[in-house]
N, C-alpha and C positions, 0 to 999 in steps of 0.2 A: 669170250663170254659163254657162260654155262647155258645150256638149254633151260627154258623156264621151269620145266618140271624138276630139273636137278636142283636148282637153287631153292625152289620152294620146299623140296624135301629136306634140304639142309637146314633151312630156317625152322621148319617144323620140328625136326629132331633136336636142334640146339635149344629151342625154347622149352621143349619137353624136358630136356636134361637140366636146365637151370630154373625150372618153374618154381620149385620150393624156395630157393634162395632169392630169386627175383621177388617173390611175394613177400618174404620176410623183410627185404630191404626197401621195397618200393610201394607196397600196398597202401602206406600212409604218407607218401611223399607230398601229396597236395596240402597237407597240414602246414608245410613249411614253404609253400610256393604261393604267395598272395596274389600275384598277377594271374597265374594259371586259374586259381579259384574264381577270381573276378571275371575273367573272360568266359569261363564255363557257366557262371551264373548269368552273365549277360546273354549268352547263347540260349540257355533254358528259358529266360524271360522273353526273348525274341520269338522263340518257337511257340511258347504258350501252350494252348490246347489244340493246336492245329492238327496234331497227329503224332505218330510214333517217331522216335529218334533212334538211330543205330550208332552205337559206339564201335567203330571199325578198328580191329586190332586191339581188343579190349584188355588183354592181359588179365590180371587178377581182378578186374572189374571196379577199380577205385574211381575212375572217371564216370562210369555208368552210375555208381552209387551216389556221387555228388549230384549228378543230373537228376536222378530219381528223387533224392531228398529235396531238390529244388522244385519238384512238381512235374518234371518231364515224364512222359510215357516212354521208357527207354528199354532197349535190349542190347546185348553185346554179341559180337562175333569175333572169332579168333581162329588162326590156323592151327594152334597147338592144343591138342586134347588135354594135356596136363595143365596148361594155363587155364583152360576152361574148368577143369576140376577145382582149381583154386578159386576161381571167380564164383562158382556155384557154392562152394563151401562158405565163403565170406559174405556172399550176398544172395541168400536163398530166395528172396522175393523177386529177383530180377532174372528174366530168361536169358540164357547164353547158348549160342549155337556154334558149331564148327563150320567155318566158311573161309573161302579164299577171296580176298578183296578184289581180285581181278575178274572174278566170275561169281557175283553174289546171287544167291538163290532167292531173289526177291523180284516181284513184278515191277514193271515200269511205273514211275510216278506215285509210289506208295508211301514215301517217307516225308515227314515235315522237316527233318534235320538229319545230318550226318556229322559226327565228330570223329576225327582221325588224329588222335594225340600221339605224335611221334610214330605213327603207324607206317610211315613211308621210309623209316630209317634203314630198313633192309631191302628196299626196292631199288634195283638198278635203274638208271635213267631211262633205259629202253622200255621199262614197264610202267613208268609214271603216267604216260598218256592213257594207257588202258585203264589204270586205276581211277583216274579222274573222270574219264568217260563213264565208267561204271557207277561212280558216285552220282554223277549228273543223271544218269539213266533212272536210278531208283528214287530220286527226289521228285516231289510234286512241284508244279510251277510255284515260284517264290520260295521254294525250299532252301534251307540255309546249311552251309558247310562251315565248320570250324576246323581248320587244319593247323597243327603245330609240328614244327620240325627243327632240326639242327641247321643253323645257317652257316654256310661256308661252301667250299668247293673241293674238300678232301674226302677221301674214304679211308676207313680203318679196317684192318684185318687182324684183330687180336686172336691169338691162338688159345687163350683161356679167359674165362670170366668167372670170378668168385670161386676159383679152384676147380672149375669144370672145363674140359677141353671143348672148344667150339670151332666151327669152320665158316660161319656166316660173316658177311661183310656189312659194314655200317657206312651209310652214305650221308653226307652233308650237302645241302643245296642252297644256292643263292636265291633269295626271295624273288628277285626280278625274273629269274628263270621259271620258278614255280608259278608266279603270276601269269606268265605267258602261256604255260601249259594249261592252266586252269581256264584261261580265256579261250584257248583252242578247243577245250572240252565243252565249251558253251556257258561257262560261268561268267557272271559279272562280279568284279572285285569291289567289296564294300569297304574293307579296311585292312591295312597291313601294319602289324605291330612287331617291334623287335626289342629285345632286352639283352643285357649282359647276364652271364650266369650268376646264380646264387652261390653261396659259399661252397667250398669243396666237399664239406660234409653233407651238403644237401643234394648236390647233383654233379654230373660230369661237367667239366669246365669248357663248355661250348656256348657260343652265342645262340639265342633262341629266336625263332620267328613264328608268328601266328597270322593266319589269314582268315578273315571272314569273307566268304564268297556266296553268291546267291544264284540259283537257277532262275533265269528270267521268267516272268509270268506269261501266261498264254497270250496276252495282248501286247507283249513287248516286241 
């Protein structure tokens, strides 16, 4: 297992390298993913005007844009400076910041919601607990998390993506295992949803999972 700073540096460098192609291919992917849109709109409605929402691992900002269009007060964070350049270019009205999801530069209990759409795909299992604890830390009581991820138990190590060399690893996780880790981080699970992949021209052919989880209120 690599040291944390080593794999984080690899992930940052790889996403910097593929940022332009990633944006060209995926910045409009939600147009062809009706369930993803529905869940994000449900999330935005549930958060309402309670406070700010953070799109963790925002990439080119398409999730943040949908949430903002739905009325959420949203900002995005990502590890990759080049991805953030793309997000700012495409979504100039939304704030985007460079950040590591394992150590967010946010005060305790300040967010009404956190969205992490496929943001844990490059996180090894050993780092999941820290990521979920950090998400719980920054959420206010009754704050809502919407987590999306690839369901399974495999990991992939492609040596190139869209014609660019990469070294990062991609991890799939069983929903029950993620549920347990979220509970251990202090979350209550509201709902777990799974689906089969959309068509190959829409997305990678993996089963998808979504979890709505809530940080319990002060009186819980």
